N, C-alpha and C positions, 0 to 999 in steps of 0.2 A: 319268133323268141330266143333269144340270142346265142351260143354258142359259150359254157359253163369257160370260164381260161384255163387254161393246161400249164402248169409249171413244165420250164423244160431243160434239159437234163442232154450233159454234154463230157465225150470223154476226148479229151485233146490229145493226141501222141505229140512226144515235141523229143526228136534227135536235130543235137548238137555236134560238129568238127570234134575230133577223137579231141581228149584232151581240153573240154570249155563248159564241162556241165556243172561247170561252179559255179560260170558265169550266170547260168540260166536258171541255176538256186538263189544268186545273189537282187540279179533283176528279182526271180516272183516275192525273196522276203522286201524287198521293193514294194511292187505295185499290192501286194495280197492286200494287205489295212483300208487303199483306195481304194480299190472292188471290194471288198468284202460294203463298203462302208456303203456305196452305190446299193438306191431301191431298187429294190428287187433283187438282189443275190441271196439263192437262199444258200451257197455254198461255193466256192474257191477253194480247191484243198490241190497240193501237187505232191505227188507222188514220185521216189526213183521208182527205178527197173531193176529187180532185183541182180546184182553178178555185171553190170553194166552201167556207171556212172555219167555215159552222155546219154540217156535214154528215157525217158521224165514219161507222166502220165499227169494230165490235169485233171478234172474233175469239178464238172462246175453245174450246178441247180439253181435258173432264173425263175421268179418266182408267175411268166410268160414272158411269150415272143417282147412284147415292146418293151419289159425292163432290159429281155439282151441285145435288143435294134437298139438301144440308147446306153448299154454297156457298149459294141460295135464300137458305136459313133464317138466316144467321150474321148474329151483330146486324150486325157494320159497313156489310153488305149491305141491311138494312132502313130503318137509319139512310140508307147512300149515298142507296139510290131515294126517299128522305124529301126530296134535299136537293136531290137536282136536277133536281126538280118546279119551282124557281123560276128555272130557268136553259132548262129546254129546253123545244121547240115539244110536247112533246104524249111519251107514250108512247111507248117502244122499243117496235120490232118484231124478238119474235126467229123465224127459221128455222136448222130443224133440218136439219138436213144427214145424209143419211143415208148411216150406216156405210162402203158402198161407193164408191168415183165410179164414174160411167159411163166403159159403155167409150170 
């Protein structure tokens, strides 16, 4: 018997170079409609960190690992990752959350 497909939830921690947070917001605003239209995208929301205009948390939820893998390989994501390097302080930190919340 096969395992049920589990959704995948990620928290992506993003820091831009000083004073370049607006570029992150603009990049997200261009990309979000395309990502949200991808098969299996359940959530794709960027939040600013209170008091720090250069730090962000991206919350992603995908219907399955296969949907996330297709997203990561999509041409618009490859292009976006390359473009973001110009204003980010370093690679984003990706935290994969457990499927079930703790008690």
